[in-house]
Structure formats: structure tokens, C-alpha cells
TIDOTI-128375 format. One record per atom (N, C-alpha, C): residue in one letter; y, x, z. Coordinates in steps of 0.2 Angstrom, whole numbers, plus 5000, padded with zeros to 4 digits. Atoms other than C-alpha are relative to their C-alpha. Example, Ala and Ser with C-alpha at 12.3 -4.5 7.8 and 13.67 -1.06 7.14 Angstrom:
A499450045000
A497850625039
A500650045000
S499449964999
S499550685036
S500549965003
! end
This chain:
M499549945004
M551952274639
M499450024995
T500350015006
T550252294631
T500049964993
S500150065002
S550452134621
S500550034993
V499649995000
V552152184617
V499850054993
K500249955005
K551552354609
K499549964993
T500650035006
T550152254600
T500649984994
L499450015002
L551652144592
L500150064994
T499449955003
T552652284588
T499650034993
M500549945006
M551252414579
M499849944993
A500350075004
A550552214572
A500549994992
A499450015003
A552452194564
A500150074996
A499849955004
A552552384557
A499549994993
L500850015005
L550752364548
L500449924994
L499650065008
L551652194539
L500450034996
A499449995003
A553152274536
A499850074994
G500249965005
G552452434527
G499449984995
T500250075007
T551152314517
T500649994997
A499550045003
A552652224510
A500250064994
L499349965005
L553652384505
L499350024996
S500549975004
S551852454498
S500149934993
A500250015006
A551852314487
A500549984995
Q499549995003
Q553552324481
Q499850054996
A499949955003
A553352484476
A499150014992
E500550015007
E552452504457
E500150084995
E499749965004
E552452634447
E499550004994
L499849985009
L552452614427
L499950074997
H500249945004
H551452724417
H500349974991
F499650045008
F552652744400
F499950074996
I500249955006
I551752824386
I500649994994
M499650035006
M553252864372
M499850064997
C500349955008
C552552934356
C500750024996
G499849985003
G553453034348
G500550075004
G499849914995
G553853194360
G500850005004
E499449994998
E555553144367
E500349925003
V499650044999
V556452984376
V500550024999
R499650015001
R557852944369
R500849975005
P499350024996
P559752924376
P499849905004
A500150085002
A559752734372
A499649955004
D500450004997
D558152714378
D500050025007
Q500149984994
Q558252804395
Q500549995006
K499450034995
K559852714400
K499849935003
V500150074997
V559152564399
V499350015006
I500449994994
I557652624412
I500250015003
D499749974993
D558552704422
D500549925005
T499650095001
T559552524423
T499649955004
F501050044998
F557552434426
F500250045006
I500049994993
I557452554440
I500449985004
A499650034996
A558952514449
A499949955001
E500250085000
E558552334446
E499649995003
N500350034997
N556952334454
N499950055005
A500049954993
A556852404473
A499450024998
G500649974999
G555252504474
G499650014992
V500349995003
V554752514456
V500250084997
T499749955002
T554852694447
T499749994992
V500350005008
V554452724428
V499850084997
N500249925004
N553452884424
N499950024994
M500050025007
M553852904409
M499650074996
E500449965004
E552753034396
E500050004993
A499549985007
A553553094380
A499250054996
V500749995002
V551753134371
V500450054991
E499950005009
E551953204350
E499649964996
W500650065005
W551253074337
W499250035000
G500549965006
G550053204331
G499149965006
T500550024995
T548953164349
T500049935003
C499950094995
C550053004356
C499549944999
Q500550084999
Q549252844352
Q499050004999
D500850034995
D547252924353
D500150015007
K499750004993
K548152974371
K499749935003
S499950084996
S548452794375
S499349954998
M500550025001
M546952724367
M499350015006
Q500550004996
Q545752844376
Q500149995008
L499850054995
L546552804392
L499849935001
A500250104999
A546352604390
A499150005001
A500650055003
A544552614382
A499850055009
A500550004993
A543952734401
A500350005006
G499850044993
G544852604412
G500750025005
D499549984997
D546252714415
D500749974997
P499350035004
P547852614404
P500650025002
P499450014998
P549552664403
P500249945000
S499650084996
S550552504410
S500249994993
I499750025007
I551552514392
I499950074995
A499949975005
A551852604376
A500250004993
Y499850015005
Y552652644362
Y500050044995
M500449975007
M551852674346
M499949974995
G499950005007
G551552634328
G499549935002
S500050064999
S551352454326
S499349994995
R500549985003
R549752504315
R499349995005
T500450004994
T548852524331
T499649905003
L500350084994
L548752334337
L499549974999
R500650075002
R547552254328
R499550045001
Q500549954997
Q546252394335
Q500149995008
L499850014994
L546852384353
L499949925002
A500450095000
A546852174350
A499350015003
K500750055005
K545252154343
K499450055007
N500550004994
N544752264361
N500150015005
D499750034992
D545652184373
D500150045007
L500049954996
L546352324379
L500849985002
I499650014997
I548252244377
I500249934999
V499650074997
V549452084383
V500149964993
P499650025005
P549851974369
P500850005003
V499349984999
V551751964368
V500149934997
T500050055004
T552551794365
T500750015001
F499350015001
F554551754359
F500049934997
S499750064999
S555351624362
S500449994990
P499749995011
P555951544342
P500850035003
E499249984997
E557851574349
E499850094998
E500449935000
E556851774350
E499950004992
E500349985009
E556051744334
E500550004994
A499450005004
A557651694325
A500250044999
L499749944998
L558351854329
L500050054995
Y500149965006
Y557351954319
Y499750014993
Q500050025005
Q557552014304
Q499349984995
P500850035005
P556351934290
P499650054999
G500449975000
G554652014288
G499850045008
V500349934991
V554752124307
V499549965002
L500350004992
L553752024318
L499449964995
S500549985002
S552452014303
S499550065000
T500349935000
T552052194308
T499750015005
V500449984992
V551452154324
V499549955001
S500350064999
S550551994320
S499450014997
T500650025003
T548751974320
T499449945001
G500350044999
G547551814320
G500549955006
G499250054996
G549151704325
G500450025004
Q499649994993
Q549651814340
Q500550034998
Y499449964998
Y551051934344
Y499850065004
W500149964995
W550452104351
W500450035002
G499049974998
G552052194353
G500649994996
I499250035003
I553752194351
I500550064996
P500049945004
P554452284337
P500650035004
H499449984996
H555752424343
H500350074995
A499449975008
A556052544326
A499749984995
F500250065007
F555952484310
F500650064995
S499949965009
S556152594292
S499949964994
T500150045007
T556352524276
T500150064994
K499849935006
K556452654261
K500449974994
A499850035001
A557552664248
A499850074992
L500049965006
L557652774228
L500550055002
Y499749955001
Y558552924231
Y500350064991
I499549975008
I559653024214
I500450065002
N499649945001
N560253184214
N500250014993
C499550015006
C561753144202
C500150084997
T500049965001
T561853344200
T499549984993
V500350035007
V560253344189
V500049964996
V500250065005
V560153194182
V500950004994
E499749985006
E561953234174
E500050084994
A500149955003
A561353394169
A499549984993
A500650005006
A559953304158
A500449984996
G499550045004
G561453214149
G500149925001
A500150094998
A561153044157
A500549985006
E499750034994
E562252934167
E499449995007
C500349984992
C562052954187
C499749935001
K500050064998
K561452754191
K499549974999
A500750025000
A560252644195
A499449984997
P500350005005
P558752614186
P499949945004
A500350054997
A558252444190
A499549964998
T500949995000
T556552444183
T499950064998
W500549945002
W555052534181
W500150034995
A500149975006
A555152544164
A500850064996
D499249994999
D557352594166
D499650095005
L500249944995
L556352724181
L499850064996
V500249945004
V555352814168
V500250034994
A499749945008
A556452844154
A500550045003
L499549974994
L557552924168
L499750055000
A500349944999
A556353034174
A499850034992
K500449965009
K555653074153
K500750034999
T499149985001
T557753114152
T499750065003
V499849974994
V557653234168
V499450084996
T500449945003
T556053334164
T500050024994
D500049945008
D556453354145
D500750034999
N499349965002
N558153414146
N500350065006
T499849954996
T558053524162
T499650025003
D500349964999
D557253634172
D499549975006
A500450044993
A556653484187
A499549994996
A500350045000
A555553364188
A500449945001
G499650045001
G556153194184
G500049955010
I500550054995
I555153104201
I499750075005
G500749994997
G554153154216
G499849955003
I500150045001
I552853064218
I499450035007
A500250004996
A551853084234
A499249985000
G500650015001
G549853114232
G499550025005
K500149924994
K549453234247
K499449935005
D500650024996
D547653154258
D500749975008
F499849994997
F549053084268
F500349935003
D499950045001
D549852914276
D500649974995
N499650025005
N551352914265
N500050004996
T499950025007
T550752914249
T499649924999
M500350065001
M549952764255
M500949964999
H499750035002
H551552694257
H500550004997
M499749985007
M552552774245
M499749924994
F500150025005
F551352674230
F500049935006
L500050084999
L551552494242
L500949975000
D499150025003
D553652524243
D500049964991
F499850035009
F553252504221
F499649945001
L500250054998
L551852364227
L500349964999
Y499650064997
Y553052254237
Y500550014994
S499349995007
S554352294221
S499749964997
N500150045004
N553152194212
N499349945000
D500150064997
D552652054222
D499050005001
G501049975001
G550852144224
G499849975010
L500050014994
L550052094241
L499450055003
V500549965001
V548552214248
V499449935007
F500450064996
F547952064262
F500149924997
D499750094999
D548251854259
D500349995005
E499850024994
E549151744271
E499149985005
S500650004996
S547251714278
S499450075001
G500149944999
G546851894279
G499450034995
A500549985007
A545551894262
A500550064996
P499749975007
P545852064251
P500449974994
A499550035006
A547252034239
A500050064995
L499449935001
L547452244232
L499549964992
D500150035006
D546352174217
D500249974995
S499650035003
S547352104207
S500650044994
Q499549995004
Q548652094190
Q500650085002
A499649984998
A550052174202
A499850085001
T500149934997
T549152334209
T500050034993
R500149975005
R548652374191
R500750034996
E499549975006
E550452364182
E500250065006
T499849934995
T550752474199
T499850094997
L500349955004
L549652614195
L499950024997
Q500050015006
Q549852584180
Q500950064997
L499449995001
L551652644182
L499850105004
Y499949934998
Y551152804193
Y499650034994
A500150015005
A550152844176
A500450014995
D499449995004
D551752824167
D500350065001
L499649964997
L552652934178
L499850105000
L500449965001
L551153064179
L500650074999
P499749925005
P552153194165
P500450005003
Y499349994995
Y553653174176
Y500150035006
M500049994991
M553053224193
M500250075001
Q499949934999
Q553253384202
Q499150024998
S500749975001
S551853494200
S499650015007
G500650024995
G550253464207
G500249955006
P499750064997
P550653294213
P499649995008
T500649974997
T549153294223
T499850035006
E500049934998
E549753434235
E500449965005
W499350014997
W551253344240
W499949945007
E500150034995
E551553234255
E501049995001
R499650034999
R553153114256
R501050055003
D499850024994
D554053194271
D500450104996
Q499949925003
Q553953394259
Q500550014995
M499650025006
M554953314242
M501250025004
K499150034999
K556553304254
K500550124997
D499849925000
D556553534251
D500050004990
L500250005008
L556153494230
L500749985000
F499550055003
F557553364230
F500850065002
N499449974999
N558853464240
N500150104996
D499549965003
D558653614230
D499850004993
G500350015006
G558353514213
G499650004997
Q500949985006
Q556653534207
Q499749935002
I500350055002
I556553364208
I500849955001
A499550035003
A557853224203
A500149945006
M500050054994
M557253074213
M499450015005
Y500350004996
Y556353024226
Y500049945004
V499750044998
V556152874238
V499650015009
T499950024992
T556352864257
T500249975005
G499850034994
G557152824271
G500550005001
P499449974998
P558852794279
P500350095003
W499949914996
W558652984287
W500250054995
G499849955003
G558653064271
G500750004998
K499349985005
K560553054266
K499950045005
G499649944995
G560753164282
G499550054998
Q500449954999
Q559553274277
Q500150044991
H499649985005
H560253294260
H500650044999
A499150005000
A562153284263
A500250064999
E499449955000
E562553464264
E499850024993
K499849985006
K561753514248
K499749954995
V500350045003
V561453354238
V500849965003
P499650054997
P563353294241
P500149954995
N500050025005
N563253224225
N499349945000
Q500550035000
Q561953084229
Q500149925000
L500250054996
L561252924228
L499549944999
I500750034996
I560452814236
I500049914999
V500050085003
V560052634226
V499349965001
P500550065001
P558552484228
P499450004997
I500549965002
I556852554224
I500049924994
P500150055005
P556752484206
P499149945000
H500650055000
H555552334201
H499649974995
G500449995005
G554252294193
G499949924995
P500250065002
P553652144180
P499849965001
S500050084997
S553252034191
S500149995007
G499750004994
G554052064206
G500950005000
D499749964998
D555652104213
D500050055005
S500149944994
S556352254223
S499949975005
G500250014996
G555552264236
G500050065007
T500049954998
T555052404250
T499449995007
I500449994993
I553752444265
I500349965005
L499650004989
L554252364284
L499650055005
I500049984993
I553952474296
I500150025006
T499850014994
T553852464313
T499550035005
D500149984994
D553552554330
D500049955005
S500050044995
S553252454342
S499750035008
I499950004994
I553152434364
I499349955000
A500750044997
A551252364367
A499949995013
V500149994989
V550752324390
V499250004998
F501049994999
F549152354392
F499849985005
K500350024994
K547852274402
K499650035007
G500549974994
G547152304420
G500350065003
T499749974995
T548552384427
T500349975009
G499750054992
G549152234439
G500550004998
H499250035003
H550752244432
H500349984995
E500050055010
E550752154414
E500849995001
E499150045000
E552152054420
E500550045002
L499249985002
L553452184424
L499950074994
A499849965005
A553052304411
A500349984995
T499550065004
T553352154401
T500649994999
K499150014998
K554952144408
K500350034998
L500049935002
L555252324404
L500050004992
A500149995004
A554652294387
A500849964998
K499450075005
K555852154381
K500750025005
A499749984997
A557252244391
A500350084995
L500149935005
L557152404380
L500149974992
T500050005006
T557052304364
T500449954999
S499850075003
S558252144363
S500850035003
G499150035000
G560252124362
G500450095000
E499749955001
E561252274365
E499750104999
A500449945001
A559952394370
A499750024992
Q500549995007
Q558952364354
Q500750064997
Y499750005005
Y560552384344
Y500350085004
D499949914999
D561052544355
D499750074995
L500649975004
L559452624347
L500150004993
D500150015004
D559352564331
D500850064998
S499349975002
S561452624328
S499950095000
T499949934998
T561152804336
T499450024997
W500549994998
W559552814331
W500050024990
G500150005008
G559852794311
G499449964999
L500750065001
L558552634309
L500649964998
T499750085005
T558652464298
T500149975008
P499750054991
P559252364313
P499349964997
I500550054998
I557752254317
I500249945002
L499750084999
L558852124324
L500749984994
D499550035004
D560152004314
D500650005005
Y499450014989
Y561552074329
Y500549954996
E499850035001
E562651964319
E500149935003
K500350064997
K561751824325
K500350005005
M499850024992
M562151874341
M500450005004
G499349984998
G563951884341
G500350085000
M499749934998
M564252064338
M500450004993
S499449965008
S565652124322
S499850055000
D500049925001
D565952294316
D499150004998
V500649984997
V564152304316
V499750094991
Y500049945004
Y563452484308
Y499749994992
Y500449995005
Y562452424295
Y500649954994
K499650025008
K563752354283
K500350084999
A499849935005
A564152534279
A499550014996
D500649955003
D563552644266
D499550055003
P500250045005
P562252654263
P499449925002
W500150054999
W561652534273
W499649944997
P500050075007
P561752364261
P499350024997
V500749985005
V560152464250
V499449985004
F500549994995
F559152474268
F499949935002
V500150084996
V559352294273
V499649974993
A500250055006
A559352204257
A499550024995
G500549995002
G557652244253
G499349975004
I500350044994
I556952164269
I499649945000
S499850065003
S556952004261
S499249984998
T500650005009
T555652044245
T499550045004
G500549944998
G554752204258
G499249945003
G500550024997
G552952174264
G499950045005
P500149974995
P552152244281
P499650064998
E500449945000
E551352414283
E498949945003
P500750044998
P549552324283
P499650015008
M500150014996
M548752304299
M499150005001
V500649994999
V546852344303
V499750035005
E500349984994
E545652404316
E499650084997
D500349925003
D545152574305
D500650044992
F499349965003
F546752634298
F499950074996
K500149975002
K546152784292
K499749984993
S500350015005
S544952694280
S500449984996
L499450045005
L546352584273
L500350074996
Q499649925002
Q547352764272
Q499550044993
A500649985005
A545752804260
A499949974995
V500250035005
V545652674250
V500750004993
F499349995005
F547652694241
F500050075000
T500049945002
T547252894243
T499550004993
N500250005005
N545852884233
N500249974993
M500150055010
M546452774217
M500750014999
V499349965001
V548252884218
V499650074997
Q500549945005
Q547153044215
Q500049964996
G500250025005
G546252954206
G500249994991
I499450005005
I547552924193
I500450074995
M499449945000
M548453084195
M499750054998
L500549935004
L546753194191
L499449964995
G500250035004
G546153074179
G499249994999
E500950024996
E544453024187
E500249925000
G500450025000
G544552874180
G500849954998
S499650015003
S545552714171
S500449945003
V499250064995
V547152594179
V499349955002
D500450054999
D545552444180
D499550015003
E500549974997
E544352554185
E500050005007
L499749974993
L545152644202
L500249935002
V499850074994
V545952474206
V499449955002
T500850064996
T544052364206
T499750055005
T500349974993
T543452514216
T500550015008
A500050004991
A544652514230
A500249925002
G500250094998
G544752294230
G499350035004
E500949974996
E542552364233
E500450015007
E500049974994
E543352464246
E500549995007
L499550014994
L544652364255
L499649955001
A500350054998
A543452224256
A499350045006
A500449984996
A542452344268
A500450025004
V499749974995
V543852394279
V500149955008
R499950044997
R544152324295
R500550015007
! end
């Protein structure tokens, strides 16, 4: 009798061990302060299909989210998985805090051109892109027409300067809004123009390439536009300009696809066109992604990777892109989808610049990188140096950024 009880207890212990082995909790930090319905749907399905698995979602605002993920990992208590800006991946990889990502050739072929370059460093992928944006030039046609000009796309930088001057000379509005505040989108906006002039920040080997003729031409564009910008451009960041645009105080500025909805009520007569090209390149845009990274040291990296792939592939990714209003990360037509949302106006403008665009540079010290561009842009706005001097200094500063 005693032996039977012992066997029964042993069996119960073994069963309990098996159940506890199956029970896994994934700690998922979601930057942005919310879990979007398209993602929640995938997460719910993942939990239902993986017995014993729970996903602890923690939505954190952007201001503190990325630092929190890094601090937890550095302290030995990493999240299982995090959705964060791709700019953080190099720092995380350098400190051995995340696992590399492998894509099959078939998976790679589905991504829009240049997207995977935003998650690549050292010849390896470190995140899975999950949100993607490109930029375009928005024009308030009511303001432009009030200046006596035709509301049409400026094809070149010379056309852009001429239109900005016409608006400034003939209305109370500024011709164009340009970001100059000490903020990341001052760099982003400059890169929109630099990438529309075949410029580079780093070359293919990773060497600094900012000290170039293409950069000098781009900074000269800023100098040429300065008389036609909003007052005090060093006090403005891009997202603040939507109000200026809506109120007819600027005729043009560069922003993402979300701008159409932000302006629709107050600027029904808006034109969305490609960023004009410079003398050395074709119209382009900065390519920015946010990605899902899988952290090391949790013991369930494989399971976390499985969830990351589920969130970022096929219909799940299409659902997020189309409902959130993002530039498509994947070429969904290659997957057999028809009537895709990005064939409708104004999406072709945002898709067209992908192939000639360039990535947000991936460095360990992003704030130092941002400072390189802020110093250069503010320098020309405040008259603190010539184009040549400021670009030369920026090149030297970039060489010290890692």
C-alpha cells in the first residue's frame, strides 16, 4: 500500500513538473502607451494556440519606454520581447542584450526596398520591423493660390525655393516650415532632403560619409530657404508645424502619411507630393522603422521569437499597416493580396520614395548623432558659420559617434 502511495505521489509530482515546464510568461514591453487592436488580436490567438503560455503586456509611453527596456536588460531582468525604435538595436546588440534575427530568403524578398537596412548592423539583423514611415511634402493650396502661384509639385530644390519665396513675398504666410529645434525630427527632416540628393551619413563599410558635396548642397538649401521659413525656426519641431499649416501660417512642410488626416478638416485643399530632388539625386525620404526585439537571458527566446514572427508577418502585419495608416512594410501583392490600401491616394507618393530613400542611422549613442545634425542645422539658421565650415565640423563630430 505504501509503495502504491509513493508511486502515486511521484506521478503527481512529475505531472506538476510537466505543467510548470509548459507554463511560460512572456513579458512584452510595448512602446507607445497602447496595444493596438491588430496586435492584440495576434497575441490572443498566440495564447490560445500555445497552452500554458501567458503574455504580460506592459504599454509604456515613448518618453521612458526604451530606457526602461534597456535598464531592465542591463540589470539582468530583461523583458522577453519589446516593441521599440530600431535606432536602439545597435546599442542593445553591442551589449549582447538581444538575440539576432534570421530571415529566410523568401521572407527577405517580401520586404519593401531598404526596410531591412533599418535593423541591420555588423552584417546581422537584430529586430523585426513592425511599423514603417516615409515622408512627403504637404502644400496648402489655398495659401499658394492666394500668392498668385499654381499649386503643383515642385520637382527640384530650385522650384521649392522659388515657390517658398513667392508665398512669403505675396502673403502673410511663411513659404515653408523647417524643423530646427534640438529634437530628433530636425535630423529626420534634414535627412529627407539629404536622401533626395543622393547623400549618405555612413557608407556601406560603416565609415562616416557626411562630409560630402551632397551634404553641402543640402545645407545650402537650408540657407536658401531661411528667408522664407517660419519665424524662429530653431524653436520648432516638425510635429508642432501641423498647427501652423492648418492655420495657413506656412504653405509647405514635410511630414508623414498621418498628416493628411491631421489637416483634412482645416486644409481641405491640400496637395501631397514627393520631396523635391536636389542637384545630385532623385526624390527620396528617410526610412524609419520601429521593430520587435527579442531579449537574451529569459530562457524562452525561441517562444518570444515565435510571437514576434506572428506579429510581423502576412495578414497580421497588413492589418496593422492598413488600420494604423502606415507605409507598407511588406510588398503584400507578392503575397497574393489584391485591392491593397496603398494603391489609393495619397499612398503612391509615400511608397514611391522607398527605393531611393535611406535609413535612420543606427548608432549606439543616438543623442550624439542627433547633436551632429542639430549643431549643423542651427548653425546655418543662426549664422554661426559657412556651409563649408559647418559641414566639415559635422563630419568631424560624426567620426566620434559610435
